[in-house]
N, C-alpha and C positions, 0 to 999 in steps of 0.2 A: 758549860760542863768542863770539869778539869780532866785532862787526859794524862796518862792512859787510864781507861776504866774497863772493868770486866763485867760482862753480862753472862749469867749462867742459864743455859737453856735445858739443862738436864743434869742428872747425877748429883742433885743436891737434896732430894728427899729420899734417896736410897742409893743403890750401888750400880744402877744401870742407866742407859741413855746418856752417856757422857757427851756433852756438847757445851763448849765455852767460847764466848766471843770476846776477843780483845779489841776494844775500840781505841785505835791509836791516835786519831784526831777526827775532825768533822767528816773527812772524806775517805778515810782508810781504816778498814777493820780486818781482823784475821780470825778465822774459825779454827778452834782446836777440837777435833773429833766431831762426829755426827752419828751417834749410836742409837740402837734400838732400846726401848724400855722392855723389861721382861718381868714376868710374874705379876705380883700385885702392884708393880711400879709402872704398869702400862698407862697410868694417868698420874698427873701430879697429885691428885686427891687420893691415890692408892686404890682405885677401884679396879680390881682384877678384871681383865677382859675388855676394858675401855680402849677404844681406838686411839693410838698415839703415834701415828705414822707421818701424816702430812706435816710439812714444815710450817710452823705457825709464827715465825718471826720474819722480819724484813731482811732481805738480802742486800739492801742498799749499802754500798761501800765495802762489802766483803770481797777482798781481792784474792784470797787463797784459802784453802782448807789444808790443815796439817793433820795427818792421821798418825797418832802415836803408835798404834799397832792395829792388827786386823781382827781382833775379837769383835763379834757382832754387836756388842753393847757399846762399841766405840766407832764402828763404821757402817752399821746396818741400815742407817737412814740415808746413806749417800745416794741411792737411786731416787729417793724422794727429794733430796736436795737438788739433784740435776733436773728432775721433773718440775721443780719450782722455779727453775731458770738460772741456777748458779752456773756461771761461765768460766770461773777461775781454775787455776791448776790445783791438783791434789798432790801435796808434798808429803813424802814419806821416806823411810830408809830404803836402802837397796834391797835387803831381803823382803821387806814389806811390799816393795814394788812387784815382786814375783808372786807373793801370796795374795795380794789384794784382789786381782782379777778373779781368782778362784772363789774367794769369799763372796764377792759381789755378783758373780754369775749365779751362785746358789741363791743369794738374796733376791735377785731379779726373777729367777724362776719361781720362787715361792710367793713373791709379792705382786708380780706383774704379768709375766707370760712365759710359757714354755716353748713358744714358737721359735724354732731354731734360727730363722732369719732375723727375728727381732733380737734374740739373744746375741747373735754375732754382731749386729749393728751396735748394740749397747756396749759390748765388750770392746769394740773398736774405739768407741767414744771414750770409755774409761782409760784405755791404754794411751790415747792421745793426751789425756789430761794429766796422767801420772808423771811426776817429776821425781826421780830417784836421787836422794841426797846421800852422799857418804857420811858416815859418822865423823864427828869432830871437826867438820869444816863449816865455816860460815857461808851462808847463802843470802845475798842481798835481795830483799823484797821491794823496797822503795828507797829512792834516793832523790829527794827534791830539796828545795830551799827551806821548806817548812818541816820536813820529816825525813829522817834516815832510819830505816828499819831492816834488820837482818836476823836470821834465825840459825840455830845450830842444833843438830840432833846428837844426843849422847845415848849410849847403851843403857837400857832400863832393866835388862835381865829378866823380863817377865815372860815373853815368848820370843821366838825367832823374829828379829826385825823390830822388836819393841824399842821405843825411845822416849826419853823425856826431852822437852823442848825448851831451849833457851832463846828468849827474844830480847835483842838489844835495840833500844829506841833512843834516838838522839833528836832533840829539837833545836836546830842551829840558831834560831832567832832568840831563844831564851837561854841556850847553853845547858838546858836540863838533859840529864841522862838517866835512863831507867833500864834495869834488867828484870824481866819477868820470866819465871820458870814454871812450866806446867809439868807436873810429874808423870802424867799419864798413869799407867799402872806399873808400880815398881816390883821387881822380882825379889824373892827371898835370897839372902846372901850365899847360901850353900845349895841352891837348887841344881839339879843335874843339867848337863849339856852346855848351858850358857854362862858366860862370865858374869860375876856379880856386878850390880850397878855401883858406880863411884859417884860420890856427891859432887855437885858443881862447885866451882870456885866461889861463886857469889850469887846472891839474888836480892833484889830489893823487895819484890813481891813473889810469893810462892803460892801456887795452887796445888795442893797435895791430896792424893787419895787417902782413904782411911778404912778400907775394907776390913782389915784386921787391926784397927787402931786400939782395940780393947783387949788384945790377947797376945800371947807369945806362942810361937811354933816350937815343937820339940826339935832337937837337933837331928841332923840327917842320919847319923848312925843308928840312933834309937828308933827313928821313924822307919828306916828300912828294916830293922829287926822286928818291929811291930807289924809291918806289912807282911813279912815272911811268916810270922807267927799266926796272923789272921788267916793267911792263905793256907797254911798247913792245917790249922784246925778245921777250916771250912771244907777243904778238899778231902779231908779224912772221912767226911760224910758221903763221899762219892757223888757229890753234887757239883753245881756250877757256881762260881763266884761271878756275880754281875757287877761290873764297874761302869757306872755312867760317867762318861768323860767328854770334855770339850774336844772337838776335832783337832784343834791346834794348841799346842803347849802341853796340856796335862797328859794327853795321849802319848806324846813322844817321851815325856819324862817317865811315865809308867813303863813303857817298853824298855827304856834304858835301864830302869831299876830291876825289872823282871829278868832281863838278860843277865844282869849281874848276879841276881840270886841264883839263877840256874847255873851260871858259870861257877860260882862258889860251891854250890852243891856238888857239881861234877868233880871239882878238885878235892872236896872233902871225901867223896865216895872213893876216888882213886887212891887216896892216901891211907884209907883204912887198912889195917892188917887183919888177916884171917885169925879167928880165935884158936887158941891152942887146943889140940885134940883131947888134952886131959881136963880142959875146962868144961863144965856142964853148959849146955846150950839153953839160954833163957828163952822162954816163949815170948814172941814179939808180935805186936800188931802189924798188919800189913804195911809195908813201907811204900810211901808215895813215890811214884816213878817220875821224879822231876825232869829227868833227861828227855822223856817223851810226853811231858805235860803240854797239851795244846793251849797256846795263847791265841785267842781268836779276836782279830780286829775286824769288827763288823760295822764298817762305816766307809763308804767310798770316798767321802770328803776327807776323813782322817787319813786314808791311804794316800790320797793326793798330796796332802800336807806333809806326810811322813817322807814321801819321795823328794819333796823340795828341801826338807830338813837334811836329807842325805846329800843332796846336790850342793848344799851351802855349808859344808862342814868347815870351811875356813872361818865361819863365825862361831864355831863351837869353842868351848873352853879347853884348857890344856889337858885336863883329865880325859875328856871325851876323845880328843884327837890322839892321845897316847894309846887308847884302846884300839883305835883303827890301825895304828902302827904295829901293834901286836897281833894283828890279823883277826881281831874281833869286830863284829859289826853290830853295835847295840840297837840299831833300828831295822835290821834285816837278818835275824838269827833263825836257826833251824826250826825252832818250835813255833815260830810265828806263822799263823794262817790268816790270810785276808779273804774276806767275803765281799764280793762286789755286787752281783745282780740281786734283785729283789727275790727272785725264785730261789737262789742259793741261800739267801738270808732266811726265808721261811723254812727251807729244808734243814738248816742248822738249828733253828729253834726247835723243830719237831724232834730232831735227833737227840738234842741234849735233854729234852723232856722225857724221852722214852728210854734212854740208856742210863747206865750208872758210871759212865766214864767221867772222872773229874776233869774240869776245864775252867779256864778263866776267859771271860768275855769282856772286851772293852767295846762299848758302843755309845753312840751319841743319841740324844744330846745330854749334856752334862747335868741339866736340871730336870730330866725326865719329862719335859713338857711336850716333846714330840720326838720323832726319829725312831730308829730301830730298837733302841733300848725299851721302848714302850711295849713292843711285841714280846720281848723276853720277859718283862715284868708281868704282863697279863698272863703269860703261860706258866710262870714259875713262882709267883708270890704265894700261891696256895700250898707249896711244898716246902716243908721245913728242912729238907736236905740241902737246899740252896742258900746262898748268902748274898747280901747286897752290901757293897763296900763303897762308901762315898769318900772321895779324896779331894773334893773341891767345894766351894761355897754354893749353898742352896738358897736362892732368893725366896723371900716371903711370897706365898701364893702359888708356888710351883709344886707339882707332885713330889719332886725330890725332897723338898722341905717337909712335906706331910709324911713321907716314908721315914725320913730321918727322925722326925719328932715323935711319931706314934708307933713306929715299928717295934720298939722294945716294950710296948704296952699292949700288944695284941690288937693293934689298930687296923685301920683300913685306908685305902686310897681309891679315888675315883678316876677312871679313864673313860672318856666318851660316854659319860653318864652312867657307867656301870661300876658297882662297888667290888673291890678286890681286897680280901682279907690279907694281912701281912703276916705270914708264918715264918719266913726265913729269919736268921739272925741279921741284924742291921749294924754295920760297923762304920765308924767315921775316923779317918786319919787326917786331921786338919793340916798336919805338917806338909802335905803334898800340895798345898795351895801354891799357886804361882805368884801370889801376892806377898809382899813383905809384911812381917808382923809389926807390933808396936815398936819393938827395939829397932828394926830396920828402918821404919818410917822416921823415928826420932833421929837416928844416926844420919839419915839423909840431910837433915837440917843441921845438926850440930857438928858434922864433919866439914861443913863449908868454912872457908876462911873468913868470909864476911856473911854473917847470918842475916836472913831477911827481916825487915822491920814490919812487914805485913804478911800474914799467912791466912789463906782461905782453905778451909777443910771441906772436901767434897767426897763423893763416891764412897759412902758408908752409911750404915744404919745409925740412928740417933745416939745410941750408947757408945758405939765405936768412935764417932766424931767427938762426942763430949769428953771421953776419957783421953783421947789423943790430944785434944785442946788443953785439957788440964795438965797433962804431963809435959807438954811443950812449954806452957807458961811457967811451970816449976823449973824447967831447965834454964829458961831465960832469967828467972829471978835468982837462981843460984849463981849465975855469972854476972849479975848486976846489969843485965841488958833489958832494953825496952822492946816490946812487940805488941802488935795488934793482931789478935787471933779471932777470926770470924768464921761462923758456920752459916753460909749464905742460904737464903730461901730461893725457891725457883722464881725467876723474874720473867 
């Protein structure tokens, strides 16, 4: 076999279950991510509900795992990896090192045991395995006469701590050198809070995600204006806006944008002059009281992540840090209410169902397949006063995708075997995806000084992968460059 070679264990027939094995030589391999499959992707055949948790590939020679970021579809199978006998270190960025134990504690409780002693033993093991790497610094993995291997993490701009991975390989006996880059999940260039990703200097082989490889996001200003318009329309019905959101990344971006909308509304209100006494007073509809609008974060996990985001503000971008300097706190503002206990959660659901006080609820999980958002949906889908707002990708086979697809057609969704008619307005603002769009993905390649000669496209639906591949090939042709673009199948 010719080395290096890449074996894909996930995220090649869809957008979840990221797991890629870089075989560096006969004896040394590196694993990039080990994530859960979600929705209809819980099996390589696409059978919703099929078990896809146990590690079904050999761990021989795998010396380390690199976690590009802590989303569950990239790290959710780490407990199963350890159970299968993996003994190596878990390499990740410094922010991810703080977030990963929180994610894996939750995964362990859901998949293995809630016994506190077992949880504590497991977390101690995780913390012993984690090696936190600073961004931009090379870390030597292997240094022998046959192989020299080192890795470097660079900011990916997707969520706090996210990274793309550069792997430098040298084979002293042959003099061959290769640089392989794994994109992980790349962030949108103008996303809130985090700096935009910068393209690497070079890559010989690139493994790149393609979640939004077939579309473009709207720009941030129009996206925020549309968010404000959707909220204003929805809340004028004196109902609740339900936003299913992932606990890390999307939730913090939403809080950041909501704080800014409320801040701007307050400035606008204070700048208004009183109408002249000679001017007739026009009749107006009731004005939404933005200053006292409750923003309800109903997710203990999201609250924990938000606290870590606040602690690690040195990793924020310049705009976000400037707001802190001005005395604003985008992730802990006055309107924000957090709901922790299950009892308080149920009380909040009942309160919002029974009252006509406008409110915005952000609750997990992002694809409506479990979590507290399900109780809100069960209680509110039958009432047209309420609205459902999707701001992130909904995988095929998830309730979120069903609501998104059929909600505008008086459809229904099933939870726990029971049918719920969808009467609220259903909105989608795709620009709030934490993923780069087609332009961002292509720029990641074309802004390299030395373009890769081989590109493998993963982590996307078939159309997204096909269109991204087509567009990249056209870019290479326009520059008179050669490239091999592959869309791998699950191996």
